[in-house]
Every structure is written in structure tokens, then in C-alpha cells.
N, C-alpha and C positions, 0 to 999 in steps of 0.2 A: 704541217702537211708537206711543205716543200722539202724538208729534210728527209722525209720518208721516201719521196720520189727520188731524191739524190742517192739514197742508200740502196735502192733496188738492185743495181748491178752487184753490190757487195753481198746483199742478202740472198740473192738467187744463185750467183755463180762464184761468190767469194772473190770478186774482182777488186784488186787493190791498186790498180794503176790510176794515177792522178787524173788521167783523161776521163775515166769513167766514174771514179769515186773520190771526191775531194778528201785530202788527208785529215782535215779537221773533223770529219765525220766518223772516222774509224775508231773502234774501241782501243783503249790504251794498250791492251795486251798485244795488239798487232805490232806495236813498237818495242815492247819489252820482252817478248817471248819468241822463240823460234822452235818449231816442231815440239811444242809442249815444254821446252826447257827455258827457264828464266835467264835472260841475258843481262838485265839491268838490275843492280842491287839496290839503288836508291832513286826515288823519283821525288823531286821537289816542285811544289806548285809555283808557277811563275809569280803569282801574287805575293808569295812569301819570300822571294829573293830580295826584295827591298829591305827586309829586316836583317839580312845577312851582310849589309853594308858595314855594320860595326859589330864588334864582339858583344856589346851589351844587347843589341837587338837580337842576335842569335841566342844569347843566354835566355832572354825573355821568352822567345818562342819555344825553346827546349823545355821550359817549365809548363807551357800550355800544350794543348793537343794540336800538333801541327806536323807537317811533313818533314821538318828538320829535327824533330825530337830524337830520332835514333840514327842520325847521320854519323857515319864513321868520322873520327876526328880529321883524317886526311882529306876527306871530301869537304867537310865543313870549313876547314882552313883554306882550301882551294877556292871556295865560293866567297869567303869573307873579303869584302872590299872590291868585289868585281863591279865594273861600271854598269 
């Protein structure tokens, strides 16, 4: 119920300012698209970043259904070993 009250400015007026609508309530497309055009090519779940600390963890996730399955090699290599 509380989240629905917090979403009211966004639902009624499309208000995206943090003062009116907390950013964690906004749909993901508000962060990945602009004017109907996709800006972000890859989205990785925060929970799955821990598996990218080693190459073996990333290989295991690519075999399963995860957000790192189809990451471009450049992006995957950049995320490998991140603290």
C-alpha cells in the first residue's frame, strides 16, 4: 500500500524527480530508454555481480539462465574482478 502512495506522482503526472518519486520505485525502462530508444545494451542484476569476481563464476552463470549469459566479452571482462 505504501509503495502505491509513493508512486502516485509518477502514475498521475509522470513525475520522476526524486523529491516526488523515489528512484527505486521507477520501472527499469525509465533508466534504460529515452524517447522510446534503448540506451543501455546490457543490464546485470546486482545479485549476480558477485559471480563475476572470478572467470569461473562468470562461466558458471553463462551456462545458466542469468543476466550475464549474453554479455559482450568487453563488458564481461570489465566486470570481472570488480570489487
